[in-house]
Backbone and ligand atoms as CSV (ligand in chain L), in Angstrom:
chain,resi,resn,atom,element,x,y,z
A,1,MET,N,N,0.914,-1.211,0.035
A,1,MET,CA,C,-0.040,0.001,0.068
A,1,MET,C,C,0.835,1.275,-0.033
A,2,LYS,N,N,0.558,2.235,-0.801
A,2,LYS,CA,C,1.320,3.463,-0.895
A,2,LYS,C,C,0.789,4.406,0.236
A,3,THR,N,N,1.857,4.615,1.118
A,3,THR,CA,C,1.462,5.559,2.243
A,3,THR,C,C,1.980,6.969,1.899
A,4,PHE,N,N,1.398,7.854,2.627
A,4,PHE,CA,C,1.890,9.335,2.443
A,4,PHE,C,C,3.339,9.378,2.773
A,5,LEU,N,N,3.799,8.630,3.798
A,5,LEU,CA,C,5.199,8.626,4.109
A,5,LEU,C,C,6.119,8.140,3.041
A,6,ASP,N,N,5.599,7.177,2.311
A,6,ASP,CA,C,6.446,6.659,1.199
A,6,ASP,C,C,6.524,7.699,0.078
A,7,LEU,N,N,5.422,8.371,-0.135
A,7,LEU,CA,C,5.342,9.451,-1.096
A,7,LEU,C,C,6.467,10.536,-0.808
A,8,ALA,N,N,6.358,10.920,0.563
A,8,ALA,CA,C,7.351,11.992,0.950
A,8,ALA,C,C,8.817,11.501,0.883
A,9,ALA,N,N,8.966,10.303,1.174
A,9,ALA,CA,C,10.363,9.715,1.210
A,9,ALA,C,C,10.889,9.564,-0.279
A,10,ARG,N,N,10.027,9.228,-1.142
A,10,ARG,CA,C,10.422,9.024,-2.591
A,10,ARG,C,C,10.654,10.309,-3.381
A,11,ARG,N,N,10.096,11.471,-2.988
A,11,ARG,CA,C,10.249,12.690,-3.678
A,11,ARG,C,C,11.712,13.123,-3.701
A,12,ARG,N,N,12.077,13.525,-4.848
A,12,ARG,CA,C,13.454,14.105,-5.054
A,12,ARG,C,C,13.298,15.430,-5.884
A,13,SER,N,N,14.160,16.374,-5.703
A,13,SER,CA,C,14.186,17.504,-6.617
A,13,SER,C,C,14.784,16.826,-8.009
A,14,ILE,N,N,14.045,17.072,-9.077
A,14,ILE,CA,C,14.392,16.556,-10.378
A,14,ILE,C,C,14.859,17.689,-11.262
A,15,ARG,N,N,16.006,17.520,-11.863
A,15,ARG,CA,C,16.565,18.576,-12.649
A,15,ARG,C,C,16.753,18.175,-14.123
A,16,LYS,N,N,16.485,16.925,-14.384
A,16,LYS,CA,C,16.526,16.513,-15.885
A,16,LYS,C,C,15.192,15.894,-16.137
A,17,TYR,N,N,14.633,16.307,-17.346
A,17,TYR,CA,C,13.358,15.863,-17.728
A,17,TYR,C,C,13.238,15.154,-19.042
A,18,LEU,N,N,12.314,14.263,-19.228
A,18,LEU,CA,C,12.101,13.708,-20.490
A,18,LEU,C,C,11.430,14.565,-21.473
A,19,ASP,N,N,11.567,14.475,-22.817
A,19,ASP,CA,C,10.925,15.219,-23.795
A,19,ASP,C,C,9.456,14.706,-23.911
A,20,ARG,N,N,8.700,14.833,-22.897
A,20,ARG,CA,C,7.394,14.190,-22.946
A,20,ARG,C,C,6.456,15.270,-22.231
A,21,PRO,N,N,5.405,15.577,-22.925
A,21,PRO,CA,C,4.452,16.661,-22.340
A,21,PRO,C,C,3.768,16.019,-21.020
A,22,VAL,N,N,3.433,16.965,-20.181
A,22,VAL,CA,C,2.669,16.554,-18.901
A,22,VAL,C,C,1.100,16.700,-19.343
A,23,GLU,N,N,0.358,15.676,-19.053
A,23,GLU,CA,C,-1.040,15.680,-19.350
A,23,GLU,C,C,-1.676,16.812,-18.556
A,24,PRO,N,N,-2.520,17.516,-19.370
A,24,PRO,CA,C,-3.139,18.795,-18.662
A,24,PRO,C,C,-3.951,18.439,-17.321
A,25,GLU,N,N,-4.673,17.131,-17.247
A,25,GLU,CA,C,-5.347,16.957,-16.143
A,25,GLU,C,C,-4.429,16.595,-14.958
A,26,LYS,N,N,-3.183,16.068,-15.260
A,26,LYS,CA,C,-2.252,15.854,-14.169
A,26,LYS,C,C,-1.722,17.267,-13.686
A,27,LEU,N,N,-1.470,18.094,-14.552
A,27,LEU,CA,C,-1.015,19.402,-14.155
A,27,LEU,C,C,-2.134,20.057,-13.293
A,28,ASP,N,N,-3.414,19.985,-13.658
A,28,ASP,CA,C,-4.468,20.545,-12.986
A,28,ASP,C,C,-4.586,20.028,-11.578
A,29,ARG,N,N,-4.291,18.642,-11.413
A,29,ARG,CA,C,-4.402,18.062,-10.079
A,29,ARG,C,C,-3.373,18.507,-9.142
A,30,CYS,N,N,-2.116,18.859,-9.656
A,30,CYS,CA,C,-1.007,19.379,-8.903
A,30,CYS,C,C,-1.333,20.771,-8.580
A,31,LEU,N,N,-1.971,21.584,-9.399
A,31,LEU,CA,C,-2.404,22.933,-9.103
A,31,LEU,C,C,-3.421,22.933,-8.120
A,32,GLU,N,N,-4.355,21.982,-8.172
A,32,GLU,CA,C,-5.380,21.923,-7.321
A,32,GLU,C,C,-4.871,21.608,-5.822
A,33,ALA,N,N,-3.848,20.681,-5.829
A,33,ALA,CA,C,-3.305,20.477,-4.481
A,33,ALA,C,C,-2.644,21.692,-3.925
A,34,ALA,N,N,-2.052,22.537,-4.702
A,34,ALA,CA,C,-1.437,23.775,-4.203
A,34,ALA,C,C,-2.650,24.684,-3.716
A,35,ARG,N,N,-3.649,24.792,-4.594
A,35,ARG,CA,C,-4.726,25.758,-4.264
A,35,ARG,C,C,-5.401,25.300,-2.892
A,36,LEU,N,N,-5.340,24.021,-2.460
A,36,LEU,CA,C,-6.075,23.587,-1.262
A,36,LEU,C,C,-5.132,23.752,-0.006
A,37,ALA,N,N,-3.959,24.284,-0.214
A,37,ALA,CA,C,-2.891,24.345,0.960
A,37,ALA,C,C,-3.482,25.322,1.990
A,38,PRO,N,N,-3.136,25.118,3.202
A,38,PRO,CA,C,-3.504,26.049,4.236
A,38,PRO,C,C,-2.698,27.318,4.188
A,39,SER,N,N,-3.241,28.404,4.729
A,39,SER,CA,C,-2.452,29.646,4.726
A,39,SER,C,C,-2.811,30.425,5.945
A,40,ALA,N,N,-1.959,31.354,6.406
A,40,ALA,CA,C,-2.163,32.142,7.516
A,40,ALA,C,C,-3.437,33.003,7.432
A,41,CYS,N,N,-4.392,32.976,8.314
A,41,CYS,CA,C,-5.710,33.725,8.274
A,41,CYS,C,C,-6.413,33.302,7.010
A,42,ASN,N,N,-6.170,32.147,6.411
A,42,ASN,CA,C,-6.697,31.689,5.097
A,42,ASN,C,C,-6.686,32.738,4.083
A,43,SER,N,N,-5.504,33.387,4.121
A,43,SER,CA,C,-5.370,34.568,3.196
A,43,SER,C,C,-5.061,34.180,1.683
A,44,GLN,N,N,-4.611,32.961,1.550
A,44,GLN,CA,C,-4.365,32.375,0.223
A,44,GLN,C,C,-3.608,33.456,-0.774
A,45,PRO,N,N,-2.449,33.671,-0.291
A,45,PRO,CA,C,-1.708,34.769,-1.059
A,45,PRO,C,C,-1.159,34.426,-2.424
A,46,CYS,N,N,-1.289,33.136,-2.783
A,46,CYS,CA,C,-0.621,32.736,-4.101
A,46,CYS,C,C,-1.552,32.587,-5.371
A,47,ARG,N,N,-1.052,32.921,-6.393
A,47,ARG,CA,C,-1.603,32.573,-7.714
A,47,ARG,C,C,-0.517,31.798,-8.332
A,48,TYR,N,N,-0.977,30.663,-9.053
A,48,TYR,CA,C,-0.056,29.759,-9.727
A,48,TYR,C,C,-0.190,29.888,-11.251
A,49,VAL,N,N,0.874,30.440,-11.821
A,49,VAL,CA,C,0.747,30.593,-13.315
A,49,VAL,C,C,1.616,29.479,-13.973
A,50,ALA,N,N,0.870,28.572,-14.616
A,50,ALA,CA,C,1.643,27.436,-15.300
A,50,ALA,C,C,2.004,27.964,-16.707
A,51,VAL,N,N,3.290,27.948,-16.943
A,51,VAL,CA,C,3.854,28.212,-18.259
A,51,VAL,C,C,3.987,27.023,-19.022
A,52,THR,N,N,3.176,26.820,-20.012
A,52,THR,CA,C,3.152,25.539,-20.878
A,52,THR,C,C,3.487,25.764,-22.361
A,53,ASP,N,N,3.065,27.103,-22.811
A,53,ASP,CA,C,3.282,27.291,-24.253
A,53,ASP,C,C,4.811,27.414,-24.520
A,54,PRO,N,N,5.267,26.615,-25.399
A,54,PRO,CA,C,6.774,26.401,-25.680
A,54,PRO,C,C,7.481,27.732,-26.017
A,55,GLU,N,N,6.900,28.489,-26.750
A,55,GLU,CA,C,7.560,29.742,-27.166
A,55,GLU,C,C,7.619,30.720,-25.913
A,56,LEU,N,N,6.553,30.850,-25.314
A,56,LEU,CA,C,6.557,31.687,-24.067
A,56,LEU,C,C,7.557,31.065,-22.926
A,57,LYS,N,N,7.503,29.767,-22.801
A,57,LYS,CA,C,8.486,29.165,-21.880
A,57,LYS,C,C,9.886,29.472,-22.264
A,58,ARG,N,N,10.133,29.295,-23.520
A,58,ARG,CA,C,11.519,29.747,-24.028
A,58,ARG,C,C,11.925,31.143,-23.663
A,59,LYS,N,N,11.035,32.073,-23.851
A,59,LYS,CA,C,11.319,33.514,-23.566
A,59,LYS,C,C,11.443,33.664,-22.012
A,60,PHE,N,N,10.519,33.021,-21.299
A,60,PHE,CA,C,10.490,33.102,-19.813
A,60,PHE,C,C,11.776,32.588,-19.284
A,61,CYS,N,N,12.282,31.463,-19.791
A,61,CYS,CA,C,13.528,30.901,-19.102
A,61,CYS,C,C,14.685,31.688,-19.500
A,62,GLU,N,N,14.673,32.308,-20.782
A,62,GLU,CA,C,15.774,33.061,-21.157
A,62,GLU,C,C,15.941,34.260,-20.175
A,63,ALA,N,N,14.690,34.797,-19.735
A,63,ALA,CA,C,14.835,35.968,-18.977
A,63,ALA,C,C,15.063,35.591,-17.458
A,64,ALA,N,N,14.305,34.579,-17.006
A,64,ALA,CA,C,14.464,34.282,-15.570
A,64,ALA,C,C,15.745,33.548,-15.146
A,65,PHE,N,N,16.377,32.908,-16.164
A,65,PHE,CA,C,17.588,32.174,-15.770
A,65,PHE,C,C,18.829,32.834,-16.451
A,66,SER,N,N,18.885,34.105,-16.584
A,66,SER,CA,C,19.926,34.762,-17.315
A,66,SER,C,C,20.989,35.318,-16.322
A,67,GLY,N,N,22.293,35.519,-16.792
A,67,GLY,CA,C,23.259,36.107,-16.034
A,67,GLY,C,C,23.654,35.367,-14.690
A,68,LEU,N,N,23.529,36.061,-13.690
A,68,LEU,CA,C,23.645,35.488,-12.312
A,68,LEU,C,C,22.880,34.292,-12.050
A,69,TYR,N,N,21.760,34.111,-12.577
A,69,TYR,CA,C,20.911,33.126,-12.403
A,69,TYR,C,C,20.897,31.899,-13.302
A,70,SER,N,N,22.039,31.823,-14.070
A,70,SER,CA,C,22.128,30.782,-15.087
A,70,SER,C,C,22.301,29.393,-14.417
A,71,ALA,N,N,22.531,29.250,-13.248
A,71,ALA,CA,C,22.725,28.043,-12.549
A,71,ALA,C,C,21.368,27.151,-12.511
A,72,THR,N,N,20.279,27.854,-12.751
A,72,THR,CA,C,19.024,27.176,-12.661
A,72,THR,C,C,18.365,27.005,-14.056
A,73,ARG,N,N,19.200,27.174,-15.128
A,73,ARG,CA,C,18.711,27.103,-16.452
A,73,ARG,C,C,18.252,25.575,-16.848
A,74,PHE,N,N,18.638,24.653,-16.049
A,74,PHE,CA,C,18.145,23.335,-16.174
A,74,PHE,C,C,16.702,23.205,-16.295
A,75,ALA,N,N,16.034,24.182,-15.670
A,75,ALA,CA,C,14.555,24.101,-15.651
A,75,ALA,C,C,13.975,24.304,-16.989
A,76,ALA,N,N,14.678,24.910,-17.917
A,76,ALA,CA,C,14.217,25.216,-19.251
A,76,ALA,C,C,13.804,23.808,-20.015
A,77,ALA,N,N,14.441,22.703,-19.528
A,77,ALA,CA,C,14.063,21.388,-20.182
A,77,ALA,C,C,12.754,20.909,-19.707
A,78,ALA,N,N,12.260,21.418,-18.606
A,78,ALA,CA,C,10.987,20.933,-18.198
A,78,ALA,C,C,9.800,21.417,-19.029
A,79,PRO,N,N,8.843,20.539,-19.232
A,79,PRO,CA,C,7.745,21.026,-20.220
A,79,PRO,C,C,6.774,22.012,-19.588
A,80,VAL,N,N,6.853,22.123,-18.215
A,80,VAL,CA,C,6.018,23.108,-17.582
A,80,VAL,C,C,6.896,23.836,-16.467
A,81,ILE,N,N,6.642,25.139,-16.384
A,81,ILE,CA,C,7.202,25.889,-15.259
A,81,ILE,C,C,5.993,26.660,-14.641
A,82,VAL,N,N,5.887,26.431,-13.274
A,82,VAL,CA,C,4.888,27.192,-12.549
A,82,VAL,C,C,5.580,28.306,-11.799
A,83,ALA,N,N,4.928,29.429,-12.136
A,83,ALA,CA,C,5.397,30.581,-11.412
A,83,ALA,C,C,4.450,30.745,-10.154
A,84,VAL,N,N,5.051,30.815,-8.981
A,84,VAL,CA,C,4.162,31.013,-7.747
A,84,VAL,C,C,4.342,32.524,-7.369
A,85,VAL,N,N,3.172,33.195,-7.652
A,85,VAL,CA,C,3.160,34.638,-7.481
A,85,VAL,C,C,2.514,34.937,-6.147
A,86,ALA,N,N,3.025,35.731,-5.275
A,86,ALA,CA,C,2.363,35.994,-3.960
A,86,ALA,C,C,2.284,37.435,-3.708
A,87,ASP,N,N,1.209,37.766,-2.951
A,87,ASP,CA,C,1.174,39.127,-2.433
A,87,ASP,C,C,1.307,39.015,-0.900
A,88,LYS,N,N,1.601,40.146,-0.201
A,88,LYS,CA,C,1.980,40.166,1.063
A,88,LYS,C,C,0.815,39.892,2.027
A,89,GLY,N,N,-0.405,39.681,1.491
A,89,GLY,CA,C,-1.522,39.291,2.328
A,89,GLY,C,C,-2.372,40.532,2.797
A,90,ASN,N,N,-3.526,40.241,3.473
A,90,ASN,CA,C,-4.309,41.236,3.861
A,90,ASN,C,C,-3.760,41.950,5.104
A,91,LEU,N,N,-4.563,42.879,5.574
A,91,LEU,CA,C,-4.013,43.740,6.710
A,91,LEU,C,C,-3.786,42.905,7.930
A,92,THR,N,N,-4.610,41.950,8.216
A,92,THR,CA,C,-4.532,41.101,9.435
A,92,THR,C,C,-3.172,40.380,9.316
A,93,VAL,N,N,-2.963,39.781,8.195
A,93,VAL,CA,C,-1.623,38.995,7.957
A,93,VAL,C,C,-0.473,39.847,8.084
A,94,ARG,N,N,-0.517,41.194,7.555
A,94,ARG,CA,C,0.596,42.003,7.559
A,94,ARG,C,C,0.862,42.486,9.006
A,95,VAL,N,N,-0.199,42.771,9.757
A,95,VAL,CA,C,-0.024,43.085,11.220
A,95,VAL,C,C,0.699,41.977,11.907
A,96,GLY,N,N,0.194,40.720,11.711
A,96,GLY,CA,C,0.646,39.521,12.271
A,96,GLY,C,C,2.151,39.360,11.862
A,97,ASN,N,N,2.549,39.676,10.623
A,97,ASN,CA,C,4.006,39.532,10.210
A,97,ASN,C,C,4.806,40.448,10.918
A,98,LEU,N,N,4.295,41.760,11.133
A,98,LEU,CA,C,5.024,42.675,11.886
A,98,LEU,C,C,5.219,42.316,13.384
A,99,VAL,N,N,4.181,41.862,14.027
A,99,VAL,CA,C,4.303,41.642,15.416
A,99,VAL,C,C,5.120,40.331,15.641
A,100,ARG,N,N,4.980,39.393,14.830
A,100,ARG,CA,C,5.788,38.139,15.007
A,100,ARG,C,C,7.127,38.170,14.340
A,101,GLY,N,N,7.327,39.097,13.410
A,101,GLY,CA,C,8.619,39.171,12.638
A,101,GLY,C,C,8.694,37.990,11.784
A,102,THR,N,N,7.556,37.457,11.165
A,102,THR,CA,C,7.635,36.367,10.316
A,102,THR,C,C,6.810,36.685,9.029
A,103,SER,N,N,7.421,36.440,7.917
A,103,SER,CA,C,6.630,36.676,6.701
A,103,SER,C,C,5.719,35.582,6.326
A,104,PHE,N,N,4.533,35.572,6.940
A,104,PHE,CA,C,3.639,34.503,6.771
A,104,PHE,C,C,3.193,34.138,5.336
A,105,TYR,N,N,3.224,35.216,4.525
A,105,TYR,CA,C,2.917,34.836,3.124
A,105,TYR,C,C,3.965,33.976,2.429
A,106,LEU,N,N,5.215,34.189,2.949
A,106,LEU,CA,C,6.308,33.308,2.301
A,106,LEU,C,C,6.192,31.877,2.890
A,107,VAL,N,N,5.776,31.770,4.152
A,107,VAL,CA,C,5.489,30.468,4.692
A,107,VAL,C,C,4.427,29.765,3.935
A,108,ASP,N,N,3.390,30.563,3.613
A,108,ASP,CA,C,2.156,29.975,2.914
A,108,ASP,C,C,2.689,29.486,1.557
A,109,THR,N,N,3.450,30.374,0.881
A,109,THR,CA,C,3.969,29.994,-0.450
A,109,THR,C,C,4.761,28.744,-0.398
A,110,GLY,N,N,5.633,28.513,0.549
A,110,GLY,CA,C,6.411,27.282,0.673
A,110,GLY,C,C,5.471,26.010,0.959
A,111,ILE,N,N,4.461,26.295,1.835
A,111,ILE,CA,C,3.530,25.041,2.013
A,111,ILE,C,C,2.856,24.680,0.775
A,112,SER,N,N,2.355,25.702,-0.046
A,112,SER,CA,C,1.627,25.333,-1.201
A,112,SER,C,C,2.583,24.640,-2.246
A,113,CYS,N,N,3.810,25.122,-2.245
A,113,CYS,CA,C,4.782,24.519,-3.185
A,113,CYS,C,C,4.991,22.959,-2.766
A,114,ALA,N,N,5.090,22.768,-1.497
A,114,ALA,CA,C,5.205,21.360,-1.026
A,114,ALA,C,C,3.947,20.490,-1.398
A,115,HIS,N,N,2.766,21.041,-1.303
A,115,HIS,CA,C,1.539,20.286,-1.670
A,115,HIS,C,C,1.736,19.943,-3.171
A,116,PHE,N,N,2.086,20.995,-3.989
A,116,PHE,CA,C,2.295,20.780,-5.481
A,116,PHE,C,C,3.301,19.638,-5.760
A,117,ALA,N,N,4.450,19.708,-5.090
A,117,ALA,CA,C,5.560,18.752,-5.353
A,117,ALA,C,C,5.076,17.331,-5.006
A,118,LEU,N,N,4.410,17.206,-3.909
A,118,LEU,CA,C,3.929,15.883,-3.459
A,118,LEU,C,C,2.919,15.263,-4.374
A,119,ALA,N,N,2.013,16.221,-4.775
A,119,ALA,CA,C,0.897,15.803,-5.689
A,119,ALA,C,C,1.657,15.323,-7.050
A,120,ALA,N,N,2.639,16.025,-7.504
A,120,ALA,CA,C,3.241,15.582,-8.666
A,120,ALA,C,C,3.982,14.348,-8.502
A,121,GLN,N,N,4.557,14.031,-7.311
A,121,GLN,CA,C,5.230,12.793,-7.068
A,121,GLN,C,C,4.092,11.622,-7.113
A,122,ASP,N,N,2.993,11.945,-6.711
A,122,ASP,CA,C,1.856,11.048,-6.714
A,122,ASP,C,C,1.462,10.724,-8.137
A,123,GLU,N,N,1.581,11.576,-9.029
A,123,GLU,CA,C,1.273,11.461,-10.414
A,123,GLU,C,C,2.329,10.850,-11.236
A,124,GLY,N,N,3.459,10.523,-10.549
A,124,GLY,CA,C,4.562,10.058,-11.338
A,124,GLY,C,C,5.533,11.097,-11.969
A,125,LEU,N,N,5.270,12.357,-11.520
A,125,LEU,CA,C,5.930,13.430,-12.220
A,125,LEU,C,C,7.109,13.962,-11.234
A,126,GLY,N,N,7.983,14.612,-11.813
A,126,GLY,CA,C,9.009,15.230,-11.020
A,126,GLY,C,C,9.036,16.719,-10.967
A,127,THR,N,N,9.595,17.323,-9.860
A,127,THR,CA,C,9.498,18.668,-9.634
A,127,THR,C,C,10.899,19.218,-9.097
A,128,CYS,N,N,11.105,20.488,-9.335
A,128,CYS,CA,C,12.143,21.060,-8.497
A,128,CYS,C,C,11.623,22.499,-8.143
A,129,ILE,N,N,11.518,22.757,-6.849
A,129,ILE,CA,C,11.243,24.098,-6.478
A,129,ILE,C,C,12.496,24.930,-6.594
A,130,ILE,N,N,12.189,26.167,-7.235
A,130,ILE,CA,C,13.472,26.989,-7.571
A,130,ILE,C,C,13.256,28.366,-6.975
A,131,GLY,N,N,14.324,28.798,-6.152
A,131,GLY,CA,C,14.198,30.124,-5.619
A,131,GLY,C,C,15.312,31.029,-6.308
A,132,TRP,N,N,16.127,30.404,-7.128
A,132,TRP,CA,C,17.288,31.185,-7.678
A,132,TRP,C,C,16.859,31.553,-9.126
A,133,PHE,N,N,16.325,32.682,-9.371
A,133,PHE,CA,C,15.908,33.212,-10.697
A,133,PHE,C,C,15.632,34.720,-10.648
A,134,ASP,N,N,15.590,35.424,-11.853
A,134,ASP,CA,C,15.277,36.794,-11.802
A,134,ASP,C,C,13.862,37.115,-11.697
A,135,ALA,N,N,13.478,37.351,-10.462
A,135,ALA,CA,C,12.048,37.564,-10.216
A,135,ALA,C,C,11.297,38.656,-10.971
A,136,LYS,N,N,12.197,39.785,-11.083
A,136,LYS,CA,C,11.609,40.926,-11.785
A,136,LYS,C,C,11.266,40.596,-13.330
A,137,LYS,N,N,12.272,39.973,-13.966
A,137,LYS,CA,C,12.029,39.749,-15.407
A,137,LYS,C,C,11.009,38.587,-15.571
A,138,ALA,N,N,10.977,37.729,-14.570
A,138,ALA,CA,C,9.930,36.538,-14.752
A,138,ALA,C,C,8.528,37.217,-14.564
A,139,GLY,N,N,8.370,38.128,-13.568
A,139,GLY,CA,C,7.116,38.856,-13.380
A,139,GLY,C,C,6.621,39.651,-14.596
A,140,LYS,N,N,7.659,40.289,-15.181
A,140,LYS,CA,C,7.290,41.138,-16.282
A,140,LYS,C,C,6.799,40.369,-17.503
A,141,ILE,N,N,7.388,39.163,-17.767
A,141,ILE,CA,C,6.945,38.431,-18.869
A,141,ILE,C,C,5.515,37.850,-18.683
A,142,LEU,N,N,5.306,37.581,-17.389
A,142,LEU,CA,C,3.898,37.043,-17.124
A,142,LEU,C,C,2.786,37.993,-16.831
A,143,GLY,N,N,3.182,39.357,-16.875
A,143,GLY,CA,C,2.171,40.357,-16.596
A,143,GLY,C,C,1.852,40.432,-15.080
A,144,VAL,N,N,2.682,40.114,-14.222
A,144,VAL,CA,C,2.429,40.077,-12.778
A,144,VAL,C,C,2.166,41.574,-12.372
A,145,PRO,N,N,0.970,41.863,-11.777
A,145,PRO,CA,C,0.677,43.328,-11.323
A,145,PRO,C,C,1.536,43.745,-10.348
A,146,PHE,N,N,1.604,45.131,-10.226
A,146,PHE,CA,C,2.433,45.812,-9.200
A,146,PHE,C,C,2.052,45.280,-7.795
A,147,GLY,N,N,2.898,45.188,-6.995
A,147,GLY,CA,C,2.656,44.784,-5.485
A,147,GLY,C,C,2.694,43.263,-5.386
A,148,LYS,N,N,2.816,42.488,-6.416
A,148,LYS,CA,C,2.968,40.977,-6.355
A,148,LYS,C,C,4.173,40.566,-6.890
A,149,ARG,N,N,4.730,39.493,-6.500
A,149,ARG,CA,C,6.028,39.059,-6.942
A,149,ARG,C,C,6.144,37.476,-7.203
A,150,VAL,N,N,6.812,37.216,-8.242
A,150,VAL,CA,C,7.072,35.773,-8.374
A,150,VAL,C,C,8.109,35.350,-7.289
A,151,GLU,N,N,7.593,34.541,-6.279
A,151,GLU,CA,C,8.492,34.208,-5.208
A,151,GLU,C,C,9.294,32.937,-5.531
A,152,LEU,N,N,8.517,31.942,-6.054
A,152,LEU,CA,C,9.255,30.641,-6.302
A,152,LEU,C,C,8.847,30.208,-7.783
A,153,LEU,N,N,9.604,29.379,-8.362
A,153,LEU,CA,C,9.248,28.579,-9.616
A,153,LEU,C,C,9.108,27.127,-9.178
A,154,ILE,N,N,8.405,26.365,-9.836
A,154,ILE,CA,C,8.418,24.915,-9.852
A,154,ILE,C,C,8.473,24.345,-11.181
A,155,SER,N,N,9.632,23.658,-11.484
A,155,SER,CA,C,9.668,22.995,-12.793
A,155,SER,C,C,8.942,21.625,-12.621
A,156,LEU,N,N,8.300,21.160,-13.720
A,156,LEU,CA,C,7.437,19.938,-13.638
A,156,LEU,C,C,7.585,19.213,-15.030
A,157,GLY,N,N,7.825,17.909,-14.827
A,157,GLY,CA,C,7.905,17.065,-15.992
A,157,GLY,C,C,8.246,15.576,-15.614
A,158,TYR,N,N,8.193,14.762,-16.641
A,158,TYR,CA,C,8.623,13.359,-16.351
A,158,TYR,C,C,10.077,13.282,-16.070
A,159,PRO,N,N,10.468,12.656,-14.957
A,159,PRO,CA,C,11.880,12.568,-14.591
A,159,PRO,C,C,12.740,11.824,-15.670
A,160,ALA,N,N,13.977,12.275,-15.927
A,160,ALA,CA,C,14.914,11.659,-16.686
A,160,ALA,C,C,16.110,11.364,-15.904
A,161,GLU,N,N,15.900,11.332,-14.611
A,161,GLU,CA,C,16.986,10.893,-13.662
A,161,GLU,C,C,16.345,10.370,-12.374
A,162,ASN,N,N,17.102,9.661,-11.628
A,162,ASN,CA,C,16.651,9.190,-10.377
A,162,ASN,C,C,17.687,9.413,-9.341
A,163,PRO,N,N,17.815,10.681,-8.848
A,163,PRO,CA,C,18.883,11.067,-7.939
A,163,PRO,C,C,18.966,10.276,-6.702
A,164,THR,N,N,20.099,10.086,-6.225
A,164,THR,CA,C,20.276,9.510,-4.877
A,164,THR,C,C,19.798,10.522,-3.809
A,165,PRO,N,N,19.116,10.011,-2.787
A,165,PRO,CA,C,18.613,10.974,-1.744
A,165,PRO,C,C,19.512,11.877,-1.291
A,166,ARG,N,N,19.178,13.164,-1.172
A,166,ARG,CA,C,20.106,14.084,-0.353
A,166,ARG,C,C,20.103,13.844,1.098
A,167,PRO,N,N,21.216,13.907,1.715
A,167,PRO,CA,C,21.182,13.613,3.240
A,167,PRO,C,C,20.191,14.473,4.034
A,168,ARG,N,N,19.722,13.844,5.047
A,168,ARG,CA,C,18.824,14.524,5.943
A,168,ARG,C,C,19.344,14.346,7.384
A,169,LYS,N,N,19.027,15.370,8.221
A,169,LYS,CA,C,19.458,15.075,9.625
A,169,LYS,C,C,18.788,13.806,10.045
A,170,THR,N,N,19.401,13.262,11.132
A,170,THR,CA,C,18.732,11.959,11.682
A,170,THR,C,C,17.436,12.429,12.435
A,171,PHE,N,N,16.730,11.486,12.642
A,171,PHE,CA,C,15.441,11.747,13.481
A,171,PHE,C,C,15.827,12.462,14.775
A,172,ALA,N,N,16.790,11.972,15.482
A,172,ALA,CA,C,17.212,12.524,16.848
A,172,ALA,C,C,17.685,13.940,16.616
A,173,GLU,N,N,18.341,14.266,15.519
A,173,GLU,CA,C,18.837,15.585,15.254
A,173,GLU,C,C,17.784,16.591,14.977
A,174,ALA,N,N,16.707,16.034,14.310
A,174,ALA,CA,C,15.716,16.924,13.753
A,174,ALA,C,C,14.556,16.997,14.691
A,175,CYS,N,N,14.325,16.035,15.520
A,175,CYS,CA,C,13.029,15.956,16.265
A,175,CYS,C,C,13.351,15.572,17.753
A,176,SER,N,N,12.419,16.116,18.647
A,176,SER,CA,C,12.619,15.829,20.035
A,176,SER,C,C,11.130,15.878,20.682
A,177,ARG,N,N,11.097,15.344,21.784
A,177,ARG,CA,C,9.782,15.448,22.527
A,177,ARG,C,C,9.896,16.237,23.783
A,178,ASN,N,N,9.098,17.177,23.939
A,178,ASN,CA,C,8.814,17.975,25.219
A,178,ASN,C,C,9.974,18.890,25.551
A,179,ARG,N,N,11.061,18.845,24.905
A,179,ARG,CA,C,12.193,19.850,25.100
A,179,ARG,C,C,13.033,19.945,23.874
A,180,TYR,N,N,13.528,21.187,23.605
A,180,TYR,CA,C,14.407,21.285,22.406
A,180,TYR,C,C,15.583,20.255,22.422
L,1,FMN,C1,C,12.367,27.140,-1.183
L,1,FMN,C2,C,13.297,26.258,-2.062
L,1,FMN,C3,C,14.153,26.794,-2.976
L,1,FMN,C4,C,14.965,26.036,-3.810
L,1,FMN,N1,N,15.743,26.569,-4.757
L,1,FMN,C5,C,16.460,25.808,-5.585
L,1,FMN,C6,C,17.177,26.440,-6.648
L,1,FMN,O1,O,17.130,27.608,-6.892
L,1,FMN,N2,N,17.883,25.585,-7.428
L,1,FMN,C7,C,17.924,24.193,-7.265
L,1,FMN,O2,O,18.622,23.503,-8.058
L,1,FMN,N3,N,17.217,23.644,-6.181
L,1,FMN,C8,C,16.451,24.354,-5.420
L,1,FMN,N4,N,15.813,23.826,-4.375
L,1,FMN,C9,C,15.806,22.307,-4.202
L,1,FMN,C10,C,16.661,21.994,-2.994
L,1,FMN,O3,O,18.038,22.174,-3.324
L,1,FMN,C11,C,16.377,20.526,-2.590
L,1,FMN,O4,O,15.051,20.362,-2.172
L,1,FMN,C12,C,17.345,20.037,-1.427
L,1,FMN,O5,O,18.640,20.003,-1.814
L,1,FMN,C13,C,16.974,18.653,-0.982
L,1,FMN,O6,O,16.891,17.733,-2.051
L,1,FMN,P1,P,15.669,16.895,-2.417
L,1,FMN,O7,O,14.590,17.929,-2.870
L,1,FMN,O8,O,16.048,15.979,-3.666
L,1,FMN,O9,O,15.181,16.038,-1.332
L,1,FMN,C14,C,14.907,24.601,-3.629
L,1,FMN,C15,C,14.117,23.983,-2.660
L,1,FMN,C16,C,13.287,24.907,-1.852
L,1,FMN,C17,C,12.345,24.170,-0.831
């Protein structure tokens, strides 16, 4: 039986992709998983823009992964790139951010990306969450309005690699009960 823990344990960041399109219904289920993610005050700060048109994707990648950001150009080989656009949330969230010193909208963004990545894993697809890209150029190409920003990208496609697991802290290093 496939458990959630198996799914989480099998997921890897995928940086090489097959030249095979992603079925639209599979992409939609991944987007749906992201849409259903929890968020601070239920503010749902993200919009997910799936770049699937090959010509637009080419231009997008050229802009987003240029110069300083060329290390993440591998994502151009993915048939889909999802731009995760966030705004800083409503007044309640912004006040909460200030008081707590935590950018809750960024926490929300990360949670929804994890939902997306795990849903993709469940569909037999590979993802890489990408933070290293030119957010200004990326936003311009997609017509992202003033006040919102592309915070993360997710490349999506059928994996052409099976990377060995990256090391993780041991359970004892990462977790404890009742005391730090
Ligand atoms: C918020 C975030 C940003 C990331 N940005 C990048 C990136 O810019 N380039 C990249 O190659 N991988 C990026 N990654 C993938 C991490 O490097 C990867 O998750 C980590 O090394 C653990 O490997 P695994 O995902 O295969 O378990 C990012 C992951 C997260 C969660």
